[in-house]
LUMVEX-591349 format. One line per field, with one value per residue: residue number from 1; residue in three letters; z, x, y of N, C-alpha, C in turn. Coordinates in Angstrom, 2 decimals, always signed. Atoms other than C-alpha are relative to their C-alpha. Example, Ala and Ser with C-alpha at 12.3 -4.5 7.8 and 13.67 -1.06 7.14 Angstrom:
<atoms>
i: 1	2;
aa: ALA	SER;
n_up: +0.00	-0.06;
n_east: +0.89	-0.82;
n_north: -1.19	-1.19;
ca_up: +7.80	+7.14;
ca_east: +12.30	+13.67;
ca_north: -4.50	-1.06;
c_up: +0.00	+0.73;
c_east: +0.90	-0.77;
c_north: +1.20	+1.09;
</atoms>
This chain:
<atoms>
i: 1	2	3	4	5	6	7	8	9	10	11	12	13	14	15	16	17	18	19	20	21	22	23	24	25	26	27	28	29	30	31	32	33	34	35	36	37	38	39	40	41	42	43	44	45	46	47	48	49	50	51	52	53	54	55	56	57	58	59	60	61	62	63	64	65	66	67	68	69	70	71	72	73	74	75	76	77	78	79	80	81	82	83	84	85	86	87	88	89	90	91	92	93	94	95	96	97	98	99	100	101	102	103	104	105;
aa: MET	LYS	TYR	PRO	VAL	GLU	LYS	TYR	GLY	ILE	ARG	PHE	TYR	ASN	TYR	TYR	TYR	TYR	ASP	VAL	THR	LYS	PRO	ILE	VAL	ILE	GLU	ALA	ARG	SER	LYS	GLN	GLU	ALA	ARG	ALA	VAL	LEU	LYS	ASP	LEU	THR	ASN	SER	ILE	LEU	PRO	GLU	LEU	TYR	LYS	GLY	ARG	LYS	ILE	ILE	GLY	GLU	SER	VAL	THR	MET	PRO	LEU	ARG	GLY	VAL	SER	GLU	LYS	ILE	THR	ASN	GLY	ILE	LYS	TYR	ILE	TRP	VAL	GLY	GLU	ASP	LYS	ALA	ALA	GLY	GLY	TRP	LEU	ASN	GLU	PRO	THR	TYR	LEU	ARG	LYS	LEU	GLU	GLU	SER	ASN	ARG	GLY;
n_up: +0.42	+1.29	+0.22	+1.34	+0.53	+1.49	+1.05	+0.93	-0.42	-0.12	-1.13	+0.13	+0.25	-0.52	+0.26	-0.83	+0.67	-0.87	-1.04	+0.21	-0.88	+0.46	+1.42	+1.13	-0.32	+1.63	+0.01	+1.35	+0.13	-0.02	-0.02	+1.03	+0.13	-1.00	+0.31	+1.06	-0.56	-0.60	+0.84	+0.28	-1.17	+0.03	+1.36	+0.28	-0.96	-1.41	-0.77	-0.12	-1.01	+0.06	+1.12	-0.14	-1.39	+0.33	-0.73	-1.22	-0.14	+0.29	-0.91	+0.96	-1.21	+0.75	-0.61	-1.04	+0.25	-0.94	-0.59	+1.25	+0.92	+0.85	+0.35	+1.22	+0.10	-1.19	-0.35	-0.52	+0.29	-1.06	+0.69	-0.35	+0.92	+1.52	-0.15	-0.67	+0.62	+1.06	-0.46	-1.53	-0.84	-0.27	-0.74	-1.25	+0.04	+0.43	-1.08	-1.49	+0.26	+0.27	-1.02	-0.99	+0.43	-0.31	-1.69	-0.08	+0.21;
n_east: -1.29	-0.69	-1.06	-0.49	-0.69	-0.29	+0.41	-0.46	-1.35	-0.61	+0.70	-0.44	+1.19	-0.79	+0.33	-0.62	-0.05	+0.62	-0.97	-1.42	-0.21	-0.47	+0.58	-0.52	-0.13	-0.64	-0.01	+0.95	+0.78	+1.43	+0.32	-0.20	-1.36	-0.63	+0.27	-0.82	-0.88	+0.39	+0.21	-0.94	-0.91	+0.18	-0.48	-1.52	-1.25	+0.53	-0.35	+0.38	+0.94	+1.32	+0.28	+1.07	+0.77	+1.05	+0.19	+1.26	+0.22	-0.76	-0.20	-0.72	-0.50	-0.85	-1.60	+0.01	-0.77	-0.82	+0.12	+0.16	-1.26	-0.01	-1.46	-0.20	-1.42	-0.85	-0.07	+1.32	+0.80	+0.87	+1.03	-0.03	+1.20	-0.26	-0.38	-1.16	-0.70	+0.39	+0.18	+0.14	-1.14	-1.60	-0.93	-0.24	-1.04	+0.50	+1.14	-0.34	-0.67	+1.03	+0.71	-0.85	+0.08	+1.19	-0.21	-1.32	+0.73;
n_north: -0.47	+0.25	-0.09	-0.38	+1.33	+0.10	+0.77	+0.47	+0.10	+1.21	+0.74	+1.17	+0.87	+1.03	+1.03	+1.44	+1.57	+1.03	+0.59	-0.87	-0.91	-1.10	-0.43	-0.34	-1.58	-0.59	-1.69	-0.37	-1.13	+0.22	+1.69	+0.66	+0.20	+1.39	+1.50	-0.08	+0.80	+1.35	+0.99	+0.08	+0.82	+1.45	+0.48	+0.25	+0.57	+0.21	+1.30	+1.39	-0.11	-0.57	+0.45	+0.70	-0.20	-1.04	-1.44	-0.07	-1.39	-0.94	-1.15	-1.63	-0.66	-1.34	-0.38	-1.29	-0.92	+0.32	+1.39	+1.06	+0.25	+1.09	+0.30	+0.19	+0.08	+0.26	-1.79	-0.33	-1.42	-1.03	-0.97	-1.53	-1.17	-0.47	-1.44	-0.41	+0.89	+0.74	+1.45	+0.10	+0.55	-0.60	+1.12	-0.49	-1.34	-1.00	-0.60	-0.33	-1.42	-1.19	+0.17	-0.58	-1.24	-0.59	-0.14	-1.20	-1.29;
ca_up: +110.60	+107.22	+106.21	+102.93	+100.70	+97.09	+94.46	+92.39	+93.18	+93.75	+95.94	+96.90	+96.10	+98.20	+96.87	+99.76	+98.54	+100.04	+102.93	+102.11	+104.98	+102.72	+100.03	+96.55	+96.91	+93.37	+93.33	+90.68	+90.12	+89.74	+90.28	+86.73	+86.29	+89.61	+88.20	+84.72	+86.44	+88.48	+85.56	+84.15	+87.13	+86.94	+83.42	+83.91	+87.23	+90.19	+92.89	+93.15	+96.49	+95.20	+91.61	+91.72	+94.84	+94.62	+95.67	+98.86	+99.28	+98.42	+100.12	+98.96	+101.28	+100.46	+100.83	+103.87	+103.61	+105.63	+106.54	+103.32	+102.15	+99.44	+98.50	+94.68	+93.23	+96.85	+97.28	+100.07	+99.16	+101.37	+100.44	+100.15	+97.57	+94.16	+94.81	+96.77	+94.10	+90.56	+91.34	+94.91	+96.03	+97.72	+98.13	+101.89	+101.93	+100.15	+102.35	+105.66	+104.08	+103.01	+106.29	+108.54	+106.31	+106.64	+110.68	+110.56	+109.22;
ca_east: +107.14	+108.45	+111.84	+113.42	+114.41	+116.19	+114.04	+116.54	+119.91	+122.16	+120.06	+121.38	+118.93	+119.66	+118.43	+118.28	+118.36	+116.26	+118.87	+121.71	+122.77	+124.21	+122.32	+123.26	+123.80	+123.49	+124.06	+121.42	+119.55	+116.11	+114.68	+114.56	+118.21	+118.89	+117.34	+118.84	+122.01	+120.53	+119.59	+122.81	+124.68	+122.58	+123.49	+126.98	+129.29	+126.96	+128.24	+127.91	+126.06	+123.43	+123.00	+119.52	+118.10	+114.91	+114.86	+112.72	+113.15	+114.34	+115.05	+116.18	+118.22	+120.02	+123.56	+124.44	+126.56	+130.20	+128.81	+128.11	+131.15	+132.04	+135.31	+136.07	+139.42	+140.49	+140.02	+137.60	+135.14	+133.04	+129.94	+129.90	+126.72	+126.65	+127.06	+130.38	+131.84	+131.57	+129.71	+129.27	+132.18	+135.76	+138.39	+139.20	+142.41	+140.73	+137.72	+139.45	+141.92	+138.75	+137.07	+140.15	+140.41	+136.85	+137.46	+140.28	+137.88;
ca_north: +86.93	+87.51	+86.03	+87.11	+84.15	+84.32	+83.34	+82.48	+80.92	+77.99	+75.22	+71.94	+69.22	+66.15	+62.64	+59.89	+56.19	+53.33	+51.72	+54.42	+56.62	+59.34	+61.23	+62.18	+66.22	+68.02	+71.92	+73.27	+76.23	+74.52	+70.84	+70.33	+70.76	+68.46	+65.70	+66.47	+65.93	+62.86	+61.27	+61.83	+60.42	+57.19	+56.66	+57.02	+57.20	+56.84	+54.87	+51.37	+51.82	+53.73	+51.79	+49.64	+51.36	+53.63	+57.37	+57.60	+61.18	+64.55	+67.78	+71.44	+73.39	+77.09	+77.57	+80.00	+82.58	+81.38	+78.00	+76.03	+74.18	+72.14	+70.40	+70.27	+68.77	+68.16	+72.57	+73.32	+76.47	+78.44	+79.95	+83.78	+84.60	+85.38	+89.04	+88.84	+85.90	+84.70	+81.48	+82.29	+80.21	+81.40	+78.70	+78.67	+80.84	+83.40	+83.38	+83.61	+86.50	+88.51	+87.50	+88.79	+92.08	+92.95	+92.25	+94.95	+97.47;
c_up: -1.11	-0.17	-1.58	-0.67	-1.67	-0.55	-0.72	+0.43	+0.12	+1.39	-0.13	+0.44	+0.41	-0.62	+1.23	-1.01	+0.96	+0.69	-0.59	+0.72	-0.97	-1.45	-1.06	-0.14	-1.61	+0.22	-1.33	+0.32	-0.09	+0.15	-1.29	-0.60	+0.85	-0.49	-1.51	+0.67	+0.60	-0.81	-0.67	+0.35	-0.20	-1.43	-0.19	+1.29	+1.67	+0.44	+0.10	+0.84	-0.62	-1.44	+0.59	+1.22	-0.65	+0.87	+0.97	+0.49	-0.70	+0.41	-0.84	+1.26	-0.96	+0.46	+1.05	+0.18	+1.35	+0.78	-0.87	-0.59	-0.90	-0.12	-1.85	-0.51	+1.65	+0.60	+0.83	-0.51	+1.06	-1.00	+0.25	-0.69	-1.36	-0.33	+0.67	-1.24	-1.26	+0.32	+1.43	+1.10	+0.16	+0.49	+1.49	+0.30	-0.37	+0.56	+1.35	-0.34	+0.21	+1.59	+1.46	-0.77	+0.17	+1.55	+0.54	-0.09	-1.58;
c_east: +0.20	+1.52	+0.43	+0.82	+0.06	-0.86	+0.72	+1.36	+0.14	-0.99	+0.78	-1.31	+0.41	-0.94	+0.42	-0.89	-0.45	+1.74	+1.59	+0.09	+0.02	-0.75	+0.79	-0.21	+0.17	-0.42	-0.46	-0.77	-1.66	-0.37	-0.07	+1.69	+0.61	-0.33	+0.34	+1.02	+0.06	+0.25	+1.19	+1.12	-0.12	+0.12	+1.27	+1.00	-0.92	+0.39	-0.72	-1.33	-1.51	-0.96	-1.44	-0.52	-1.13	+0.48	-0.73	-0.08	+0.66	-0.24	+0.58	+0.35	+1.10	+1.37	+0.02	+1.49	+1.45	-0.50	+0.03	+1.44	-0.29	+1.77	-0.03	+1.64	+1.16	+0.07	-1.34	-0.64	-1.05	-1.11	-0.19	-0.98	+0.60	+0.46	+1.28	+0.94	-0.38	-0.71	-0.46	+0.98	+1.06	+0.60	+0.44	+1.08	-0.59	-0.88	+0.42	+1.18	-0.66	-0.72	+1.02	+0.23	-1.26	-0.12	+0.82	-0.82	+0.37;
c_north: -0.50	-0.39	+0.17	-1.11	+0.58	-0.51	-0.38	-0.11	-1.46	-0.56	-1.44	-0.95	-1.26	-1.31	-1.27	-1.36	-0.55	-1.07	+0.52	+1.06	+1.26	+0.42	+0.52	+1.54	+0.45	+1.76	+0.11	+1.48	-0.37	-1.77	-0.69	-0.22	-0.82	-0.79	-0.26	-0.76	-1.38	-0.65	-0.39	-0.86	-1.52	-0.83	-0.05	-0.42	+0.07	-0.99	-1.32	-0.19	+0.33	-0.75	-1.50	+0.37	+1.29	+1.07	-0.26	+1.41	+1.03	+0.95	+1.08	+0.72	+1.14	+0.02	+1.20	+0.44	-0.47	-1.02	-1.14	-0.31	-1.15	-0.24	-0.65	-0.26	+0.20	+1.80	-0.02	+1.63	+0.00	+0.82	+1.28	+0.78	+0.32	+1.48	+0.15	-1.06	-0.39	-1.54	-0.16	-0.80	+0.71	-1.32	+0.67	+0.91	+1.26	+0.76	+0.62	+1.27	+1.02	+0.16	+1.21	+1.70	+0.66	+0.18	+1.07	+1.50	+0.74;
</atoms>
């Protein structure tokens, strides 16, 4: 069985550190972009918990429509896809309003 997977688009790159439970998650379009962001973080604002620890794992996931969430500046966003919103994210109140409108027909 074949599953359609977008070849290009947003991915979540998860970097796991030795003896730290929660990974650093970077939203990027490519592994190279994610690693460049990670390098910048390492040289600047990486939380103290991660400093000096080795990266022991990396995983990549895709955002799921209506499921994937993120919080930026205290605002919760839901992934709707880049074909539905610029950047692919809608703030939660807008998402819920549009969902309700689409359910009404």
